[in-house]
PAMISE-222134 format. One record per residue: x, y, z of N, C-alpha, C, O in turn. Coordinates in steps of 0.001 Angstrom, whole numbers, padded with zeros to 6 digits, always signed. Last residue first. Example, Ala and Ser with C-alpha at 12.3 -4.5 7.8 and 13.67 -1.06 7.14 Angstrom:
% PAMISE-222134
+012850-002250+007080+013670-001060+007140+012900+000030+007870+013409+001138+008039
+013190-005690+007800+012300-004500+007800+013200-003300+007800+014236-003319+008465
***
This chain:
% PAMISE-222134
-016577+010951-025811-016742+009934-025352-017314+010152-024025-017592+009191-023307
-017636+014748-026406-016862+013421-026134-017550+012836-025854-018717+013121-025585
-019219+015965-029220-019816+015398-027890-018877+014657-027030-019405+013571-026793
-018794+018574-031255-018055+016967-030942-018006+016887-029247-017270+017385-028394
-017947+021472-031544-018573+021279-030588-018842+019607-030395-019135+019315-029235
-015686+022306-033407-017058+021748-034361-018114+021128-033302-019027+020420-033727
-013722+023288-031884-014259+023728-032796-015636+023173-033131-016631+023890-033025
-013093+020723-030342-013845+021797-029743-014162+023241-030995-014947+024124-030650
-012115+019067-032315-013304+018916-031634-014224+020442-031111-015320+020951-031345
-010342+020520-032825-010897+020067-034448-011917+020014-033135-012555+021051-032956
-008799+020249-030254-008746+021779-031278-010290+021272-032095-011317+021859-031755
-007874+017191-030160-008452+018524-029433-009392+019702-030107-010605+019729-030315
-007038+016644-033068-008194+016642-032445-009023+017223-031371-010193+017604-031386
-004207+018666-031695-005618+018769-033317-006386+018526-032861-006969+019351-032157
-003724+016800-029921-004332+018348-029636-004725+018633-030671-005913+018956-030657
-002917+014555-031331-003529+014293-030542-004283+015995-029793-005372+016009-029219
-000848+015730-032882-001994+015092-033252-002991+015107-032572-004026+015610-033008
+001208+016534-030908+000571+017259-030926-000692+016333-032693-001150+017221-033412
+000896+015610-027193+001417+016036-028351+000964+016616-029604+000080+017434-029349
+002777+016088-024379+002013+016359-025195+002131+015837-026215+003256+015453-026534
+001616+013356-021824+001917+014112-022572+001486+015145-023712+000314+015244-024075
-000880+013712-019483-000419+013081-020466+000231+014520-021510-000117+015661-021814
-001273+016136-016799-000938+014261-016765-000552+013366-018206+000077+012323-018027
+001542+018788-017108-000101+017985-017699-000483+016149-017760-000075+015265-018513
+002592+021784-016714+002144+020392-016132+000639+019354-016805-000591+019347-016854
+003951+022664-019731+003509+023626-018703+003148+021624-017738+003488+020546-018225
+006703+024410-022146+006015+023672-020784+005180+023312-019659+005619+023619-018550
+005170+025915-024763+006261+025784-023451+005638+024333-023430+004842+023601-024018
+004479+025808-027627+005497+026441-027276+005707+025676-025689+006555+024784-025650
+002022+024578-028453+003330+023531-028117+004054+024115-027588+004707+023430-026801
-000136+026283-028479+000193+025523-027336+001353+024516-027167+001624+023839-026175
+000698+027296-030800+001131+028237-029372+000855+028133-028416+001053+028899-027472
+000225+025626-032723+001639+026074-032674+002245+026530-030987+003269+026360-030326
-002303+025489-031369-002106+024344-031983-000321+024827-031354+000220+024601-030272
-002925+027841-033349-003522+027793-031929-002458+026691-031291-001637+027255-030567
-002956+027692-035639-001963+028668-035036-001950+028774-033944-001224+029558-033332
-004610+025746-036733-003175+025551-036968-001831+025728-036078-000791+025130-035801
-006386+026892-035971-007033+025670-035372-004939+024912-035650-004307+024048-035042
-007232+028921-037747-007106+029768-036573-006295+027992-036202-005093+028254-036258
-009162+027924-039958-007921+027785-040164-007423+028455-039072-006548+029039-039712
-011458+028260-038873-010533+026541-038400-009803+026761-039134-009283+025686-039432
-012036+030943-036274-012114+030192-037645-011064+029076-037611-010160+028896-036795
-013643+031910-033430-012653+030801-034369-012856+030663-035229-013967+030182-035454
-016868+032644-032878-015239+033908-034134-014379+032888-034402-014164+032733-035604
-017903+031118-031237-017518+031957-030191-016839+033041-031582-016362+034134-031277
-018793+028573-032677-020093+029670-032398-019283+031199-031786-019895+032266-031839
-016133+027631-033132-016780+028116-034365-018099+029371-033597-018255+030561-033875
-016500+026376-030920-015635+027117-030554-015597+028137-031845-015136+029271-031721
-019447+025033-029006-018230+024912-029852-017551+025854-030101-017928+026725-029317
-021095+025806-027466-020741+024056-026762-019629+024414-027656-018564+024109-027119
-022865+028328-025160-022255+027803-026595-021043+026382-026058-020477+026086-025006
-024995+026768-022205-023729+027597-023178-023702+026822-024871-024076+025802-025451
-027304+026264-021761-028109+026458-022353-026844+027428-023473-026988+028125-024477
-027427+023581-019555-026687+024834-019641-027567+025888-020106-028397+026434-019380
-027116+022232-020986-028565+021179-020644-028398+022831-019977-029502+023373-019914
-024300+022075-021976-025358+022079-023067-026764+022604-022768-027503+023166-023576
-023063+021646-019816-023025+023562-020681-024286+023389-021336-025191+024222-021346
-023571+019539-019070-023965+020228-018398-024392+021397-019068-025467+021998-019048
-022342+017662-021114-023342+017418-020473-024260+018557-020260-025324+018735-020851
-019713+018601-020887-019918+018714-022021-021368+018496-021594-021872+019604-021776
-019544+017266-018045-018931+018396-018207-020028+019113-019698-020910+019952-019516
-019907+014502-019102-020639+015249-017828-020911+016659-017895-022008+017214-017841
-018102+013764-020590-018877+014089-020872-020052+015139-019598-020669+016205-019590
-015457+014301-018975-015616+014718-020081-017430+015170-020330-017941+016290-020295
-016379+012361-017101-016289+013304-017051-016533+014252-018545-017583+014722-018985
-019057+010039-018682-017631+010184-018407-017160+011646-017473-018246+012029-017039
-020828+007398-017303-020369+008889-018211-019268+009221-017617-018694+008922-016569
-021384+005374-015961-020703+005108-016788-020591+006216-018126-020384+006042-019327
-022304+006446-013175-021090+005929-013497-020155+005817-014943-018955+006009-015134
-023472+010231-013595-023348+008489-013658-022220+007536-013711-021197+007870-014309
-023155+012796-012187-023198+011628-013230-023089+010506-012193-022854+010129-011045
-022101+014467-009793-023267+013696-009743-023865+012934-010848-024962+012407-010662
-020384+015793-009692-021237+016758-011040-022019+016254-010991-023001+016635-011628
-018572+014544-008475-018840+016111-007525-020127+016370-008393-020965+017127-007904
-018060+012103-009484-019090+012027-008727-019885+013944-008204-020986+014352-007834
-016656+013230-011981-018134+012487-012070-018810+012409-010193-019973+012687-009901
-014603+013861-010536-015369+014916-010808-016320+014371-011630-017001+015263-012136
-013561+012157-009602-013914+013088-008542-014498+013792-008877-015096+014554-008118
-013158+010502-011716-014089+009610-011261-014426+011456-010068-015602+011767-009883
-010875+012100-012873-012094+012203-013599-013439+011409-013313-014447+011411-014020
-008797+011942-010626-008892+012486-011002-010675+012883-011811-011456+013729-011375
-008465+008868-011429-009031+009290-010035-009142+010538-010118-010068+010695-009322
-006920+009083-014124-008656+008266-013620-009378+008487-012482-010600+008375-012392
-005410+010071-016236-005796+010565-014509-007326+010101-013803-008304+010612-013257
-004722+009460-018587-004110+009532-017593-004255+009952-016262-003398+010135-015397
-007298+009075-019464-006537+008110-019704-005117+007950-019122-004449+006917-019078
-008087+011817-019460-008829+011278-018982-007923+010104-018428-007722+010013-017217
-006894+014047-021452-006459+013473-019905-006746+012580-019249-005961+012235-018366
-008654+014490-023426-007238+014156-023489-006799+013110-022399-006497+011917-022428
-011338+015217-021714-011150+013675-022065-009935+013267-022936-009849+012093-023294
-010373+017878-021129-010999+015901-019746-010529+014929-020678-009642+014085-020550
-010542+018951-023114-009633+019194-022714-008720+017909-021315-007644+017471-020908
-013541+018607-023489-012533+018255-024433-010959+018099-024027-010240+017245-024546
-014700+020058-021627-014756+018626-021746-013381+017929-022927-012622+016961-022896
-013322+023173-021692-013436+021667-020969-013734+020460-021111-012923+019650-020662
-013814+024905-024045-012524+023194-024397-012924+022397-023270-012987+021175-023410
-016342+025685-023855-016089+024856-024102-015559+023961-024820-015893+023040-025566
-015565+027160-021195-017224+026489-021471-016880+025304-022364-017008+024147-021964
-013985+029122-021932-013562+027764-021121-014017+026859-020501-013555+026050-019696
-014719+030590-023548-013918+029490-024586-013488+028380-023084-012920+027288-023111
-016820+031650-022023-017174+030436-023063-016237+030250-023470-016459+029325-024251
-014374+033019-020470-015074+032057-019652-016679+031562-020557-017616+031157-019870
-013926+034955-022785-012730+034656-021506-013089+033037-020924-012297+032095-020935
-013972+034834-026520-014385+035153-025194-014142+034876-023577-014655+033758-023619
-010778+035772-027800-011991+035026-027939-012897+035010-025927-012501+035124-024766
-008650+036934-029271-009334+037606-028673-010689+036864-028640-011628+037247-029338
-006433+035358-030252-008067+035444-030913-009146+035637-030745-010190+035226-031253
-004881+035692-028356-004875+035508-029158-005920+035673-030512-005743+036211-031605
-006528+035157-025954-005241+036121-025853-004766+036381-027197-004142+037439-027272
-008082+032785-026030-008392+034128-025581-007404+034932-026441-007660+035262-027599
-006392+030783-026791-007248+031043-027491-008234+032206-027358-009014+032572-028238
-004261+030626-024857-003964+030606-026039-004679+031743-026876-004295+032801-027374
-006241+030429-022631-005577+031969-021982-004879+031754-023956-004999+032828-024546
-007084+028011-023754-007941+028454-023034-006842+030551-022927-007287+031626-023330
-004840+026009-023371-005710+026567-024855-006383+027180-024421-007178+026719-025241
-004250+026710-020000-003275+026825-021250-004264+026720-022659-004396+027883-023042
-005765+025407-018726-005654+026672-018656-004683+026825-020083-005129+027199-021167
-005788+022151-020366-007010+023221-020255-006949+024652-019773-007867+025361-020186
-003345+021310-019242-003153+021425-021001-004789+022493-021193-004868+023402-022019
-003409+023182-016407-002518+022045-017231-003181+022551-018582-003462+023698-018932
-002154+024839-013684-003040+024394-013808-002039+023289-015557-000880+022923-015754
-000523+024472-009716-000718+024682-011583-001305+024037-011527-001570+023144-010723
-002277+025484-006591-001748+024542-007535-001005+025182-009476-001209+026244-010064
-003965+027892-005810-002953+026924-004768-002437+026274-006168-002173+027221-006909
-005911+028759-006810-004086+029711-006505-003345+029015-006182-002133+029232-006165
-007351+026778-007664-006269+028314-009322-005520+028220-008396-004422+027708-008614
-008555+026602-005607-008219+025150-006090-007020+026264-007086-005810+026212-006869
-009582+029367-005015-008995+029241-003632-007674+027673-004507-006476+027583-004242
-012016+029054-006872-010837+029795-007304-009637+030275-006099-008943+031285-006212
-013066+027741-005925-012549+027048-007175-011979+027882-007920-011548+027792-009069
-014860+028155-003398-013539+027338-003303-012822+026732-004824-012227+025659-004933
-016118+030448-004933-014902+030626-004340-013547+030199-003722-012423+030657-003514
-017902+029172-006485-016206+030230-007152-015274+030608-006372-014124+030972-006619
-019446+028388-004961-018139+027506-005518-017598+027939-006481-016903+027313-007282
-020168+030645-003625-019637+029961-002715-018620+029078-003687-017413+028962-003474
-021921+031790-006639-020935+032637-005629-020474+031731-004529-019939+032698-003987
-023389+029568-006042-022389+029310-007476-021211+030453-007555-020118+030376-008115
-024862+030542-004346-024497+029082-004647-023398+028838-005365-022596+027917-005207
-026135+032804-005010-025248+032781-003496-024481+031527-003679-023386+031476-003120
-028190+031914-007027-026733+033019-007394-025925+032830-006056-024732+032670-006316
-029390+030021-005592-028771+029590-006699-027394+030559-007027-026209+030273-007198
-030893+032027-003607-030322+030799-003500-029139+030612-004537-028017+031048-004277
-031991+033279-005513-030779+034660-005094-030022+033226-003828-028921+033367-003296
-033010+032438-008740-033085+032846-007290-032169+033221-006495-031222+033634-007165
-033628+034268-011342-032926+032857-011190-032469+032908-009889-031386+033483-009783
-035821+036182-012344-036066+034881-011631-034948+034039-011681-035212+032913-012102
-034085+037669-013911-034511+038503-012248-035342+036765-011796-035190+036429-010622
-033638+036155-016543-032180+036856-015425-033170+037003-013659-032852+036496-012584
-036430+033747-016873-035613+035805-017601-034698+035744-016006-035019+035420-014863
-037013+031795-016145-037710+032540-016882-037285+033599-017631-037665+034144-018666
-034864+029115-015491-035044+030625-014636-035661+031093-016438-035102+030875-017513
-033100+026913-016164-035053+026933-015831-035080+028581-015523-036251+028678-015157
-030151+027722-015833-030876+027544-017070-032880+027231-016949-033660+027465-017871
-030127+028587-012734-030100+029423-013846-030914+029020-015349-031850+029619-015879
-031294+026374-011582-032384+026979-011278-031923+027923-012892-032674+028064-013856
-028743+024171-012492-030388+023769-013607-030813+025244-013329-030880+025883-014379
-026001+026337-011318-026476+025958-012611-028262+025983-012713-028986+026963-012887
-025566+024319-009299-026592+026341-008917-027231+026493-010072-028436+026701-010216
-024770+022367-007878-025608+022595-007890-026493+023579-008171-027612+023817-007718
-022291+022907-009772-023266+022407-010699-025017+022217-009881-026072+022038-010490
-021074+024890-007288-021403+025178-008964-022481+024123-009657-023531+024609-010076
-020776+022603-005727-021844+023553-005151-021848+024421-007025-022836+024316-007751
-018923+020502-007088-021089+020518-006430-021373+020997-006647-022212+020947-007547
-017117+022423-007362-017326+022107-008317-019249+021317-008173-020280+021512-008817
-016154+022782-004343-016296+023915-005657-016961+023164-007022-017347+024069-007761
-015591+020021-003151-017007+020912-003211-017326+021806-003782-018522+022029-003970
-013407+019561-004920-014333+018600-005421-016201+019722-004788-017242+020006-005380
-011904+021685-004447-011867+021373-005322-014044+020367-005639-015130+020553-006188
-011629+020986-001530-011971+022229-001914-012391+021731-002774-013399+021082-002495
-009669+018336-001372-011880+018186-000752-012395+019540-001248-013606+019527-001472
-007813+018185-003013-009195+017843-003230-010288+018048-003114-011321+018069-003782
-006659+020701-001588-007229+021368-002408-008186+019865-002983-009296+020166-003422
-006154+018725+000641-006849+019798+000951-006847+020874-000184-007036+022022+000217
-004350+016988-000285-005652+016371+000321-006999+017952+000103-008135+018063-000358
-003032+018549-003364-002620+017708-002109-004174+017230-000813-005174+017627-001411
-001060+019016-006202-002445+019416-005691-001973+018186-003692-001051+017504-003245
+001018+019144-008386+001396+020002-006550+000313+019774-006079+000303+020441-005044
-000465+017768-010677+000973+017861-009747+001514+018325-008223+002213+017839-007334
-004073+018271-011684-002575+018529-010530-001151+018415-010230-000741+019173-009352
-005736+016513-011133-005213+016037-011452-003284+016819-011476-002132+016396-011382
-008120+018801-009855-008192+017458-009233-006625+016716-009734-006077+016229-008745
-007619+021212-010899-006706+020939-009669-006579+020053-009757-005423+019635-009817
-009149+020623-012942-007930+020642-013539-007349+021170-011828-006213+021621-011972
-011202+021123-011582-011844+020514-012043-009867+019848-012911-009670+018696-013299
-010635+023960-010894-011098+023247-009597-011335+020893-009884-011487+019936-009125
-010899+025380-012694-010186+025241-012099-010592+024996-011161-010998+025887-010414
-014732+024606-014691-012444+024254-014757-011338+024082-013743-010761+022996-013684
-015601+025597-012837-015896+024478-012211-014416+023937-013063-013464+023289-012629
-015504+028738-012870-014861+027784-012193-014565+026321-011751-013813+025873-010885
-016266+027799-016243-014976+028308-015816-014790+028331-014280-013673+027858-014071
-018679+027675-015193-018733+026933-015710-017057+027301-016021-016642+026161-015813
-019578+029832-014204-019572+028927-013670-018422+027772-014094-017570+027215-013402
-019417+031634-016485-018949+031811-015876-019134+030748-014172-018707+031222-013120
-021371+030733-018012-020558+029716-018601-018948+030430-017512-017802+029997-017633
-023422+031454-016302-023468+029777-016969-022445+029579-017349-022070+028408-017275
-023840+034126-015988-023601+033355-015239-023317+031710-015667-022904+030969-014775
-024132+034473-018664-022943+035205-018686-022681+034204-016727-021591+033768-016356
-026593+033598-019283-026075+033052-020241-024585+032879-019724-023861+031910-019956
-028567+035460-016941-028279+033678-017511-027003+033737-017704-026200+033884-016783
-026827+038426-016236-027457+037892-016585-027467+035839-017164-026520+035205-017629
-026582+040259-012984-025785+038744-013849-026605+038439-014701-027585+037989-014108
-028046+041560-010592-028074+041562-012530-027212+041640-013390-026952+042488-014243
-027131+040066-008914-028341+039346-009220-029221+040271-010567-030253+040041-011197
-024395+040748-007784-024711+039277-008535-026170+038776-009448-026379+037822-010198
-025046+041681-004924-024459+041915-006437-023825+041156-007382-022609+041119-007567
-025795+039175-003585-026776+040799-004253-026527+041101-005078-027217+041059-006097
-023563+038067-002863-023887+037962-003724-025175+039239-003862-024890+040258-004491
-020124+039170-002527-021605+039880-001165-022647+039098-003288-022418+039511-004424
-017453+039135-000806-018359+038505-002017-019227+038730-001186-019357+038660+000036
-014031+040917-000796-015625+040526-000875-016578+039839-001242-016630+039912-002469
-011418+039864+000317-012087+039622-000705-013591+040120-000167-014131+039634+000827
-007862+041551+000573-009215+041169+001210-009654+040763-000666-009179+040932-001789
-005563+041356-000979-005178+041122+000513-006469+040917+001238-006478+040293+002299
-005479+039630-003923-005653+040156-003342-005657+040612-001854-005910+039526-001332
-002183+038799-005201-002965+038702-004520-003698+039194-003820-003158+039498-002756
+000257+039761-006642-001362+039878-007284-002496+039920-006242-003452+040695-006249
+002213+039272-005358+001918+041118-004917+000247+040955-005752-000695+041727-005576
+002562+036764-005730+002165+036983-004997+002026+038578-004308+001809+038912-003143
+002562+035997-008925+003651+036771-008051+002230+036935-006532+001058+037240-006754
+003015+034127-012096+002476+034159-010255+003123+035089-009641+004348+035085-009763
+001468+034586-015299+002430+034322-014061+001539+034290-012736+000356+034355-012401
+001024+034507-018970+000477+034391-017378+002120+034044-016495+003217+033578-016803
+000226+036280-021664+001446+035325-021090+000633+035284-019452-000224+036072-019050
-001028+036763-024843-001394+036823-023460-000475+035502-023108-000340+034404-023649
-000927+038833-027881-000213+036935-026924-000444+037469-025623-000054+038601-025336
-001169+041313-029251-002140+039485-029235-001912+038112-029277-002198+037076-029878
+000408+042384-027656+000295+042450-028987-000166+040602-029454+000265+039487-029749
-000358+041435-024818+000175+042284-025848+000530+041526-026762+000878+040345-026763
-001880+040652-021884-001927+041276-023164-001119+041975-023745-000979+043144-023386
-001704+039127-018374-001100+040192-019343-001484+039930-020800-001405+038723-021030
-002782+037833-015667-002083+037638-017593-002486+039299-017770-003271+040164-017380
-002170+036788-012234-001967+037475-013738-001766+036635-015496-001190+035723-016091
-001985+034925-009696-001689+034194-011466-002703+035365-011786-003910+035143-011679
-002328+033972-007066-001513+035172-007306-001304+035274-009113-000283+035794-009562
-006636+033736-006506-005391+033792-006951-004381+034519-006945-004633+035721-006855
-009113+034922-005734-009030+034689-005300-007278+033475-005396-006945+032664-004532
-009668+036302-008294-009751+037011-006888-008873+036181-005578-008185+036720-004711
-010672+034709-010328-009034+035130-009857-008809+035741-008658-007733+035651-008066
-012816+033453-010509-011922+033386-009325-010897+033069-009204-010242+032178-008663
-014718+034463-012036-013964+033791-012806-013629+033331-011431-014510+032528-011120
-018019+034685-011357-017481+033534-011138-016154+032571-011259-015963+031374-011043
-018970+038433-010522-019150+037120-012145-018401+036344-010761-018194+036836-009652
-018575+039903-008642-019995+039766-009423-019793+038883-010654-020560+038792-011612
-015525+040256-006487-016226+040148-007162-017500+040026-007679-018073+040020-006589
-014138+043016-005269-015274+042203-005475-016213+041874-005955-017313+042414-006079
-011165+042994-003776-011568+042536-004986-013186+042306-004553-013481+041536-003638
-007832+045136-003040-009753+045053-002743-010255+044168-003220-009155+043952-003729
-004834+045135-003609-006196+045436-003757-007079+044534-003067-006910+043385-002658
-001730+046977-003594-003266+046436-002481-003341+046620-002634-003037+047803-002786
+000287+048068-006053-001346+048678-005005-002074+047444-004680-002925+046954-005422
+002686+047753-007127+002073+047073-005843+001909+048018-004731+002410+048471-003701
+002591+049108-010005+003108+049755-008854+002434+049140-007976+001379+049721-007723
+002779+046204-011051+003637+047119-011736+003435+048563-010763+004456+049240-010876
+000869+044909-010024+002512+044213-010288+003455+045206-010781+004672+045058-010897
-000997+046030-009359-000207+045458-008660+000942+044831-008566+001687+044402-007686
-001796+046412-012585-001769+047113-011386-000463+047357-010176+000442+048179-010035
-002765+043880-012206-000929+044334-013684-001356+045297-013137-001677+044270-012539
-004497+042952-010591-003212+042719-010995-001806+042895-011803-000667+042456-011955
-005990+044794-012099-006245+045513-010553-004989+044603-010346-004089+045291-009863
-006675+043820-014516-006072+044895-014594-006022+045202-013228-006005+046433-013204
-007994+041340-012984-007184+041486-014026-006134+042696-014369-004924+042495-014470
-010269+042752-012239-009910+042049-011662-007910+041716-011836-006974+041853-011049
-011658+043018-014291-011590+043981-013757-010910+043335-012611-011517+043842-011668
-011730+040919-015847-011428+041818-016725-010573+042483-015657-009352+042625-015725
-013058+038993-014210-012012+038433-014144-011271+039783-015520-010244+039410-016086
-015305+040794-012965-015155+039509-012647-014113+039715-013144-013696+040799-012736
-015855+043799-010531-016222+043018-011516-016430+042006-011792-017477+041550-011333
-013895+045661-008913-015291+045506-008958-015558+045249-010141-015578+046161-010967
-011379+046427-006640-011688+046526-008359-012830+045627-008351-012649+044653-007621
-009947+049498-005159-011014+048611-005338-011760+047999-006670-012444+048615-007487
-006342+049609-004724-007305+049924-005830-008278+049193-004732-007876+048539-003769
-003996+051600-003074-004715+050636-003061-005603+050603-004211-005670+051685-004795
-002691+054573-003187-001983+053643-002151-003011+051820-002560-002396+050836-002149
-003317+057103-005053-003631+056022-005015-002335+054614-004210-001419+054005-004762
-002513+060067-007051-001971+059323-005762-002987+058805-004302-003309+059369-003256
-003228+060305-008894-004237+060411-008163-003802+059892-006868-004451+059442-005924
-001231+059482-010471-002059+061385-010450-002459+062037-009343-002372+063169-008868
-000751+056956-010320+000240+057727-009940-000636+059310-009709-000486+060040-008730
-003177+055557-011187-003247+055645-009958-002300+057181-009392-002652+058068-008615
-003169+056177-013812-004284+057591-013794-003976+057232-011823-004309+058106-011023
-000983+055461-014470-000545+056586-014695-002007+057115-014111-002132+058324-013920
-001998+052561-014344-001031+052523-013413-000947+053839-013132-000836+054096-011934
-003644+052998-015964-004511+052970-015146-003540+053236-013815-003843+053770-012748
-001893+053295-018822-002875+053716-017942-003484+053547-017120-004513+054161-017402
-000908+049875-018192-000306+050719-017831-000391+052284-017983+000566+052917-017537
-003220+049017-018731-003000+049139-017462-001974+050019-017202-001977+050809-016259
-004176+049124-021576-004838+049958-020523-003943+049565-019130-004422+050289-018257
-001189+047932-023144-001757+049285-022813-002607+050275-022020-002371+051451-021744
-001650+045474-022174-000671+045751-021049-000258+047661-021525+000443+048450-020892
-005064+044420-021490-004297+044474-022787-003304+045334-021702-003757+045811-020662
-006704+041854-020704-005725+042667-019313-004446+043630-020883-003261+043351-021063
-009156+040257-021413-007895+040099-021586-006823+040864-021220-005764+040323-021539
-011267+042767-021784-011350+041714-021990-009870+040872-021711-009272+041642-022463
-010895+046221-019629-011723+045514-020666-010729+044119-020605-009761+044037-019849
-011463+048717-017702-011071+047026-018152-011606+046723-018981-012808+046905-019173
-011914+051712-017571-011795+051772-018791-010915+049755-018990-010146+049433-019895
-012364+053234-015273-013685+052605-015668-013722+052155-017251-014691+052123-018011
-011838+054692-012347-011089+054069-013344-012030+053483-014096-012861+053030-013308
-012540+056526-009840-012977+055723-010495-012083+055718-011659-011556+056790-011959
-011368+057929-006543-011213+058367-008208-012068+057323-008532-012604+056911-007503
-010207+058085-004154-009629+059076-005111-010258+059582-006469-010110+060583-007170
-011263+057388-001267-011570+056709-002527-011270+058259-003071-011801+059296-002674
-012112+057960+001812-010972+056833+001260-011108+056932+000151-011191+055708+000056
-014329+059665+001792-012569+060498+001926-011899+059450+001756-010744+059756+001462
-016105+056965+001023-016355+057965+001423-014416+059044+001172-013601+058789+000286
-017184+054196+000993-016032+054529+001021-016045+055576+000968-015643+055270-000155
-019757+054423-000306-019541+053950+000868-017801+053646+001271-017515+052653+001939
-019632+056273-002861-020556+056748-001887-020554+056157-000706-021109+056774+000203
-018177+053845-004059-017214+055324-003958-018054+056265-002897-017409+056972-002122
-019982+052003-004396-018748+052076-003631-018583+052949-002975-018705+053095-001758
-021536+053307-006414-021800+053459-005010-020667+052666-004336-020667+053112-003189
-019424+053941-008920-020027+055130-007850-021103+054654-006540-021468+055515-005739
-019343+051829-009004-018192+051396-008806-018202+052656-008222-017440+052908-007289
-021255+050285-010324-022507+050219-008575-020557+050240-008241-020063+049322-007586
-022355+052484-012273-023067+052838-011295-022724+051574-010033-023415+051543-009015
-020151+051032-014206-019979+051973-013500-021060+052594-012156-020544+053106-011163
-020117+048701-014946-020067+048302-013959-019412+050240-012978-018780+050541-011966
-019432+049107-018074-020891+049255-017456-020985+048268-016359-021637+047230-016476
-016948+050018-018066-018058+050858-017984-019117+050272-017784-019969+050956-017216
-015056+047885-015602-015581+048512-016660-016665+049498-016639-017252+049846-015615
-013891+049371-012384-014656+048149-012925-014469+048090-014450-013278+048340-014632
-011691+050669-009142-011788+050120-011011-012236+049871-011634-011390+049778-012523
-010475+052959-007967-011705+051764-008154-011825+051792-009375-011992+052582-010304
-008295+053407-005572-008630+053608-006722-009700+052177-007483-009604+050950-007465
-007710+055199-002095-008576+054037-002856-008657+054180-004582-009168+055247-004921
-006155+055623+000296-006633+056206-000978-006109+054976-002038-005142+054345-002466
-006196+054016+002272-007083+055292+002992-006357+056301+001380-006128+057508+001458
-005329+050364+003421-005980+051524+002718-007194+053138+002719-008381+053278+003012
-005147+048904+005273-004499+050626+005846-004352+050857+004257-003374+051467+003824
-007099+046550+005819-005927+046429+005070-004468+047098+004465-003488+046688+003844
-008882+047643+007569-007947+046545+008037-006943+046418+006941-005808+046133+007324
-010038+049246+006124-009591+050004+006738-008894+049337+007163-007844+049922+007428
-010985+047803+004192-009902+049494+003400-009873+049481+004531-009028+050374+004468
-012981+047219+005780-011952+045955+005099-010965+046870+004715-009845+046498+005066
-014696+049368+005939-013902+048203+007331-013036+047653+006155-012137+048477+005987
-015553+049793+003730-014583+050240+004313-013722+050338+005147-012640+050908+005293
-017444+047606+003332-015900+047726+002108-014636+048841+002545-013475+048925+002145
-019971+046592+003751-018511+046550+005267-016865+046912+004131-015696+046541+004239
-021571+045914+002349-021550+047647+003639-019761+047798+003366-018886+048592+003019
-021217+043917+000724-020506+045094+000543-020575+046387+001508-019940+047441+001486
-022458+042346+002511-021299+042044+002931-020827+043931+002417-020383+044833+003126
-025472+041190+001002-024836+042698+001886-023471+042958+002418-023402+044102+002867
-024562+037897+001133-025523+039106+001151-025374+040727+001841-025204+041109+002999
-020701+037348+002155-022925+036739+002477-023270+038030+002022-022653+039062+002287
-017828+037592+003401-018187+036159+001920-020227+036665+002959-020653+036295+004054
-014627+038056+002908-016116+038315+003686-016910+037803+003136-016569+037445+002009
-011603+036729+003659-012917+036446+002635-013627+036834+003495-013620+036394+004645
-008110+037357+002756-008850+037240+003462-010198+037203+002439-010242+037425+001229
-006877+035145+000335-007148+035878+000935-007887+035901+002111-008331+034865+002606
-003971+032540+000254-005644+032442+000906-005010+034057+001216-003956+034448+001719
-002314+029289+000217-002503+030825-000742-004057+031365+000332-004879+030658+000915
-001119+026422+001624-002572+027674+000654-002023+028975+000506-000956+029300+001026
+000870+023899+000743+001395+026015+001066+000728+026500+001220+001114+027666+001150
+001953+021187+001201+000824+021841+001616+001038+023607+001798+001294+024274+002801
+002356+018307+000704+003807+019629+000684+002148+020101+000502+001315+019499-000175
+002813+014453+000609+002540+015967+000038+002925+017086+000581+004046+016984+001079
+001805+011252+000925+002903+012272+000872+002287+013641+000191+001383+013682-000643
+001598+008125+002259+000957+009216+001640+001716+010559+001365+002586+010553+002236
+001887+005032+000738+002104+006175+000921+001394+007427+000725+000815+007843-000279
+000693+002200-001147+001735+003591-001086+001137+004499-000321-000022+004841-000552
+000978-001235-000594-000051+000612+000395+000995+001137+000088+002082+000905+000616
***
């Protein structure tokens, strides 16, 4: 019988979770020593940013509302200049992965600590991972400076999140936990957190799909999704990711595909590629999803996304078939941990199946 062997050193931000917890934003800033906060958001989140500005009062120095997908380095430079001009000593990032990613870019270049207020299920707020795009090439890295000091999870801030965004953002969260289950630096705590995170998001998504409209999604489902996203993000922040995340960063940064939707489409095919080399992880994913013993983890994820109304093909996201070879070449450039060795022809099949939306075995 093989004995257990692992190392465990968990990254974690301070977390404030609960409906209405945005009311604590001023005290959270005080606790982390923030006296001059620059509030970050996308243009569509401007009203929420102004609400937060009212809540923090004199602690706020301004709002920067130019966050965009995939964190272009030009936007980071512009935001850093704005922060310096305003004398900011920290940022409050309100929104999803685009805004929190911008805060991380600022932290990386100007060392400003982050208070994150996620309004999607992307999970970036729980990680020391950053991604920056320059010249249509997205590069990722890890740096403890970009891990938020504090995170406020308020499910009431997700009530306006469209059902379609909630579903793909939830699948994005599941992807973090799924890859964590076969990461080479995983440990028992990561496994427990990953399984609970997948299960929570899987419980939350059916009510999104069955609701008559965005307002009809039960608050309990939105809170369960946010809870699952916290757990899945914690997994992402504590292990190295494999094939799935590499493909998504390549597709997103190079071809400007939408982030969460790309994760949703690619996940089943990345799992199918790795299935033979990570059987225990696949069994854990199936159990967390509540899938039957005869269903593969890859098919269970595909079916969950499809039943929830999410896109299932890269073609539907705007990728062209002639882009597949370029994506394959980029995916093979760097070495990264993955259960199954990376081979060109099997990966070409993965990309083609994802492009056409083939239901995996």
